[in-house]
C-alpha positions as CSV (number, residue, x, y, z in Angstrom):
1,X,-304.6,197.4,-56.6
2,X,-303.1,200.1,-58.8
3,X,-299.7,201.5,-58.1
4,X,-299.5,205.2,-57.6
5,X,-296.7,207.3,-59.1
6,X,-295.1,210.0,-57.0
7,X,-295.2,213.5,-58.2
8,X,-291.4,213.8,-57.9
9,X,-288.4,211.5,-58.8
10,X,-286.1,210.1,-56.2
11,X,-282.4,210.3,-57.2
12,X,-280.5,207.2,-57.5
13,X,-277.6,206.7,-55.0
14,X,-274.1,207.0,-56.5
15,X,-272.3,203.9,-57.6
16,X,-269.7,202.5,-55.2
17,X,-266.1,203.3,-56.1
18,X,-265.4,199.6,-56.2
19,X,-267.3,199.3,-59.5
20,X,-265.4,202.2,-61.2
21,X,-262.9,201.2,-63.8
22,X,-259.3,200.7,-62.5
23,X,-256.4,201.1,-64.8
24,X,-253.2,199.1,-64.3
25,X,-250.7,199.9,-67.0
26,X,-248.1,197.2,-67.9
27,X,-249.9,194.6,-65.8
28,X,-250.5,191.1,-67.3
29,X,-253.7,189.3,-66.5
30,X,-253.2,185.8,-65.2
31,X,-255.0,184.4,-68.2
32,X,-252.8,186.3,-70.7
33,X,-249.6,185.1,-72.2
34,X,-246.2,186.9,-71.8
35,X,-246.5,188.3,-75.3
36,X,-249.0,190.9,-74.0
37,X,-246.3,192.8,-71.9
38,X,-246.8,195.9,-74.0
39,X,-250.7,195.8,-73.6
40,X,-252.7,198.1,-71.4
41,X,-255.0,196.0,-69.2
42,X,-258.1,197.8,-67.7
43,X,-259.9,196.0,-65.0
44,X,-263.6,197.0,-64.3
45,X,-264.8,195.4,-61.1
46,X,-268.4,195.3,-60.2
47,X,-270.8,193.0,-58.4
48,X,-271.2,190.8,-61.5
49,X,-267.5,190.2,-62.2
50,X,-264.3,191.6,-63.7
51,X,-264.1,192.9,-67.3
52,X,-260.8,192.9,-69.1
53,X,-260.1,195.5,-71.8
54,X,-257.0,194.9,-74.0
55,X,-255.3,197.8,-75.9
56,X,-253.2,196.9,-79.0
57,X,-249.6,196.8,-78.5
58,X,-248.8,199.6,-81.0
59,X,-250.9,202.1,-79.0
60,X,-249.0,201.5,-75.7
61,X,-246.5,204.2,-74.8
62,X,-243.8,203.8,-72.3
63,X,-240.5,205.3,-71.2
64,X,-237.5,204.0,-73.2
65,X,-235.3,201.5,-71.3
66,X,-232.2,202.8,-69.6
67,X,-229.8,201.4,-72.2
68,X,-231.5,203.4,-74.9
69,X,-231.3,206.6,-72.8
70,X,-227.5,206.1,-72.3
71,X,-227.1,205.7,-76.1
72,X,-229.1,208.9,-76.7
73,X,-227.0,210.7,-74.1
74,X,-223.7,209.5,-75.8
75,X,-225.0,210.5,-79.1
76,X,-225.9,214.0,-77.8
77,X,-222.5,214.4,-76.1
78,X,-220.7,213.4,-79.3
79,X,-222.6,215.9,-81.3
80,X,-221.7,218.7,-78.7
81,X,-218.1,217.7,-79.0
82,X,-218.2,217.7,-82.8
83,X,-219.9,221.1,-82.8
84,X,-217.3,222.6,-80.4
85,X,-214.4,221.2,-82.7
86,X,-216.1,222.7,-85.7
87,X,-216.5,226.0,-84.0
88,X,-212.9,226.1,-82.9
89,X,-211.7,225.4,-86.4
90,X,-214.1,228.1,-87.8
91,X,-212.7,230.6,-85.2
92,X,-209.1,229.7,-86.1
93,X,-209.7,230.2,-89.8
94,X,-211.4,233.6,-89.1
95,X,-208.5,234.7,-87.0
96,X,-206.0,233.6,-89.8
97,X,-208.0,235.5,-92.5
98,X,-208.1,238.6,-90.3
99,X,-204.3,238.3,-89.7
100,X,-203.6,238.0,-93.4
101,X,-205.8,240.9,-94.3
102,X,-204.0,243.0,-91.7
103,X,-200.6,242.1,-93.0
104,X,-201.6,243.0,-96.6
105,X,-203.1,246.2,-95.4
106,X,-199.9,247.1,-93.5
107,X,-197.8,246.3,-96.5
108,X,-199.9,248.5,-98.7
109,X,-199.8,251.3,-96.1
110,X,-196.0,251.0,-96.0
111,X,-195.7,251.2,-99.8
112,X,-197.9,254.2,-99.9
113,X,-195.9,255.8,-97.2
114,X,-192.7,255.2,-99.0
115,X,-194.1,256.5,-102.3
116,X,-195.7,259.6,-100.8
117,X,-192.7,260.5,-98.5
118,X,-190.1,260.9,-101.2
119,X,-187.6,263.7,-100.9
120,X,-187.3,266.5,-103.4
121,X,-184.4,266.3,-105.9
122,X,-181.4,268.6,-105.4
123,X,-180.1,270.8,-108.3
124,X,-176.6,272.2,-108.9
125,X,-175.5,274.1,-112.1
126,X,-172.3,272.4,-113.2
127,X,-171.3,274.5,-116.1
128,X,-172.7,277.6,-118.1
129,X,-171.8,278.4,-121.7
130,X,-173.0,280.7,-124.4
131,X,-172.8,279.7,-128.0
132,X,-173.2,282.6,-130.3
133,X,-172.3,280.6,-133.4
134,X,-175.7,278.9,-133.6
135,X,-178.8,280.4,-135.0
136,X,-180.4,281.5,-132.8
137,X,-177.8,281.8,-130.1
138,X,-177.9,279.1,-127.4
139,X,-177.2,279.0,-123.7
140,X,-175.8,275.5,-122.9
141,X,-176.2,274.7,-119.2
142,X,-175.1,271.5,-117.4
143,X,-177.5,270.7,-114.6
144,X,-176.5,268.1,-112.0
145,X,-179.5,266.5,-110.4
146,X,-179.3,264.3,-107.2
147,X,-182.1,262.0,-106.2
148,X,-181.8,261.6,-102.3
149,X,-184.5,258.8,-102.1
150,X,-183.2,255.4,-101.3
151,X,-186.1,253.5,-102.7
152,X,-188.1,255.7,-105.0
153,X,-186.9,256.6,-108.5
154,X,-188.0,259.9,-110.1
155,X,-189.5,260.3,-113.5
156,X,-189.2,263.9,-115.0
157,X,-191.6,265.1,-117.7
158,X,-193.7,268.0,-118.9
159,X,-191.1,270.6,-118.1
160,X,-190.2,274.1,-119.4
161,X,-187.0,276.1,-118.7
162,X,-186.6,279.9,-118.9
163,X,-183.5,282.0,-118.6
164,X,-184.1,285.5,-117.2
165,X,-182.0,288.6,-116.8
166,X,-183.5,291.1,-114.4
167,X,-186.9,289.5,-114.7
168,X,-186.7,289.7,-118.5
169,X,-186.9,286.4,-120.3
170,X,-184.0,286.2,-122.8
171,X,-184.0,282.4,-123.6
172,X,-186.2,279.3,-123.2
173,X,-186.2,275.5,-123.8
174,X,-187.6,272.2,-122.7
175,X,-186.8,270.3,-119.5
176,X,-185.5,266.8,-120.3
177,X,-187.9,263.9,-120.1
178,X,-185.8,261.3,-118.2
179,X,-186.0,258.7,-115.4
180,X,-183.6,258.8,-112.5
181,X,-182.8,255.8,-110.3
182,X,-183.1,256.1,-106.5
183,X,-180.0,257.5,-104.8
184,X,-178.3,258.4,-108.0
185,X,-176.8,261.6,-109.6
186,X,-177.2,262.5,-113.3
187,X,-176.3,265.5,-115.4
188,X,-179.0,267.1,-117.6
189,X,-178.1,269.1,-120.6
190,X,-180.2,272.2,-121.1
191,X,-180.1,273.9,-124.5
192,X,-182.0,277.3,-124.2
193,X,-182.4,279.2,-127.4
194,X,-182.3,283.0,-127.3
195,X,-185.7,284.6,-127.7
196,X,-185.9,286.5,-131.0
197,X,-188.5,288.9,-129.8
198,X,-186.2,290.3,-127.0
199,X,-183.3,292.7,-127.4
200,X,-180.0,291.6,-125.9
201,X,-179.1,293.8,-123.0
202,X,-175.9,295.8,-123.1
203,X,-174.4,294.1,-120.1
204,X,-174.7,290.7,-121.8
205,X,-173.2,292.0,-125.0
206,X,-170.2,293.5,-123.2
207,X,-169.7,290.1,-121.4
208,X,-169.7,288.3,-124.7
209,X,-167.3,290.7,-126.5
210,X,-164.9,292.1,-123.8
211,X,-162.1,289.6,-123.6
212,X,-159.6,291.7,-121.5
213,X,-162.1,292.8,-118.9
214,X,-164.5,290.1,-117.7
215,X,-168.0,291.4,-117.1
216,X,-169.9,289.5,-114.5
217,X,-173.6,288.7,-115.3
218,X,-176.2,287.3,-113.0
219,X,-179.1,285.2,-114.4
220,X,-182.2,283.5,-113.0
221,X,-182.9,280.0,-114.2
222,X,-186.6,279.1,-113.8
223,X,-187.5,275.4,-114.2
224,X,-191.1,274.1,-114.1
225,X,-191.7,270.4,-114.5
226,X,-193.5,267.3,-113.1
227,X,-191.7,264.5,-111.2
228,X,-193.4,261.2,-110.3
229,X,-192.0,258.7,-107.8
230,X,-191.8,255.0,-108.6
231,X,-191.0,252.2,-106.2
232,X,-190.9,248.5,-107.3
233,X,-192.5,249.5,-110.6
234,X,-195.4,251.1,-108.7
235,X,-196.2,254.7,-109.5
236,X,-196.6,256.9,-106.4
237,X,-197.2,260.6,-106.1
238,X,-196.9,263.1,-109.0
239,X,-195.7,266.5,-108.0
240,X,-195.3,269.8,-109.8
241,X,-192.0,271.6,-109.2
242,X,-190.9,275.1,-109.7
243,X,-187.1,275.3,-109.2
244,X,-185.5,278.8,-109.2
245,X,-181.7,279.1,-109.5
246,X,-179.8,282.3,-109.2
247,X,-176.4,282.0,-111.0
248,X,-173.6,284.5,-111.6
249,X,-170.9,283.9,-114.2
250,X,-167.7,285.7,-114.8
251,X,-167.9,286.0,-118.6
252,X,-169.9,284.7,-121.6
253,X,-166.8,284.0,-123.6
254,X,-165.5,280.5,-124.3
255,X,-164.0,280.1,-120.8
256,X,-167.0,280.7,-118.6
257,X,-166.9,280.0,-115.0
258,X,-169.8,279.9,-112.5
259,X,-168.9,282.2,-109.6
260,X,-172.0,281.7,-107.4
261,X,-175.3,279.9,-107.5
262,X,-178.3,279.2,-105.3
263,X,-181.1,276.9,-106.3
264,X,-184.4,276.8,-104.3
265,X,-187.8,275.2,-104.6
266,X,-190.3,278.0,-103.8
267,X,-193.4,276.8,-102.0
């Protein structure tokens, strides 16, 4: 009798869960030796028996033992401590460098302040004399200069001096090129030669020739020069001065005396 085939297929029932593979990590089969501790044993149970699958030892991954974890933790803690110490040393060096830079900056600012806050020199006409024996005639003036600065010396240069009578220039000369120490007083010698182009006023001629009656004469001494302050061999500001002195003498003979004077520095 022939067997008839159904026009449709009958689905097969699902396999029981008992025959699905079961994985037991880190278990040792009773038939295995103790050297297989690091093998992965997979048991597949079905109706026909148990199948054992062994995984090589180098492919088994597991959590490190507690002693290794403690060693790693100690190593990490030591690294953190070392990093903190290095960071502290770096911060201390940075603070030290900043403090040194600030100290140098303050020192430079102090030197700059000292050099740029120097006081102006003071001028006093010590004596005034007219020498008509020279050619041309010369006005010899002794100028006392006082430097009031306690730390800064003054270097005078590039100067010109003019002697005027009623706004008329009658003599001229050079301002001395000298260096004056701080807090000192010096006397500068000015030799002003009479201008050839100008005619000597009658009042000055009478003062030179009239011995019995002294004829007072008033002059204006104009001094233009540059002065530079120097402290500890460091050059500071360089300032241009214009000092104007008004001086009155009793006579222009040999025994000349200064009756009055007033020296100012116009702004």
